[in-house]
C-alpha positions as CSV (number, residue, x, y, z in Angstrom):
1,M,-58.3,4.3,118.0
2,D,-58.3,3.3,114.4
3,F,-55.6,4.2,111.9
4,W,-57.5,7.1,110.2
5,Q,-58.5,8.7,113.5
6,E,-55.0,8.4,114.9
7,S,-53.4,9.8,111.7
8,H,-55.8,12.7,111.6
9,T,-55.1,13.5,115.3
10,L,-51.3,13.4,114.6
11,K,-51.7,15.5,111.5
12,E,-53.7,18.2,113.3
13,A,-51.2,18.3,116.2
14,Y,-48.4,18.7,113.6
15,R,-50.2,21.5,111.8
16,E,-50.8,23.3,115.1
17,K,-47.2,23.0,116.2
18,T,-45.8,24.2,112.8
19,F,-48.5,26.9,112.0
20,L,-46.1,29.8,112.5
21,G,-43.2,28.0,110.8
22,F,-40.2,25.8,111.6
23,K,-37.4,26.7,114.0
24,G,-34.8,25.2,111.7
25,A,-33.3,22.9,114.3
26,E,-31.9,19.7,112.9
27,T,-31.7,16.3,114.7
28,R,-29.1,13.7,114.0
29,L,-30.4,10.2,113.3
30,T,-28.4,7.1,113.4
31,F,-28.4,4.7,110.5
32,A,-30.4,2.3,112.7
33,E,-33.1,4.9,113.4
34,V,-33.4,5.7,109.7
35,G,-33.4,2.0,108.8
36,S,-36.1,1.4,111.4
37,F,-38.2,4.2,110.0
38,L,-37.8,3.0,106.4
39,A,-38.6,-0.6,107.4
40,N,-41.8,0.6,109.2
41,A,-42.8,2.7,106.3
42,S,-42.2,-0.2,103.9
43,A,-44.3,-2.6,106.0
44,H,-47.1,-0.1,106.2
45,L,-47.1,0.4,102.4
46,D,-46.9,-3.4,101.8
47,A,-49.9,-3.9,104.1
48,A,-51.9,-1.1,102.4
49,I,-51.2,-2.6,98.9
50,A,-52.1,-6.1,100.0
51,K,-55.4,-4.8,101.5
52,S,-56.3,-2.9,98.3
53,K,-55.8,-5.9,96.0
54,T,-58.9,-7.3,94.4
55,G,-59.6,-9.9,91.7
56,K,-59.4,-7.0,89.1
57,G,-56.2,-5.5,90.4
58,I,-55.5,-2.8,93.0
59,T,-58.4,-0.6,94.1
60,T,-57.8,3.1,93.6
61,Y,-60.0,6.2,93.7
62,F,-59.4,6.9,90.0
63,A,-58.9,4.2,87.4
64,Y,-58.7,4.4,83.6
65,E,-59.0,1.6,81.0
66,A,-57.3,2.2,77.7
67,V,-59.7,1.0,74.9
68,N,-57.8,2.3,71.9
69,I,-54.3,3.8,71.4
70,V,-53.5,5.4,68.1
71,N,-50.0,6.3,66.9
72,M,-50.2,9.4,64.6
73,H,-46.7,10.4,63.6
74,Y,-45.3,10.0,67.1
75,K,-48.3,11.7,68.6
76,F,-50.2,9.3,70.8
77,V,-53.9,9.6,71.4
78,L,-55.3,7.7,74.3
79,K,-59.0,7.0,74.1
80,W,-60.6,5.7,77.2
81,S,-64.1,4.5,78.1
82,G,-64.4,6.5,81.3
83,V,-66.0,3.5,82.9
84,V,-64.0,0.9,84.9
């Protein structure tokens, strides 16, 4: 199963489980468990950033290119071309 299908399946299972709310139970985590989670999250984000890099920068859904910035008495006006 690819990443998007698996993440969608997990998200839908979570929504179904929490549809009527949370029970409020807390779970203790060790520093090692938190550290492991953060290391995995960091590795996933690093891989996603590396995959999105192109010769022109990082690919995003929305991108803006400033073509002219004018300072008018501490009010900044950003004009952009609308085309990237």
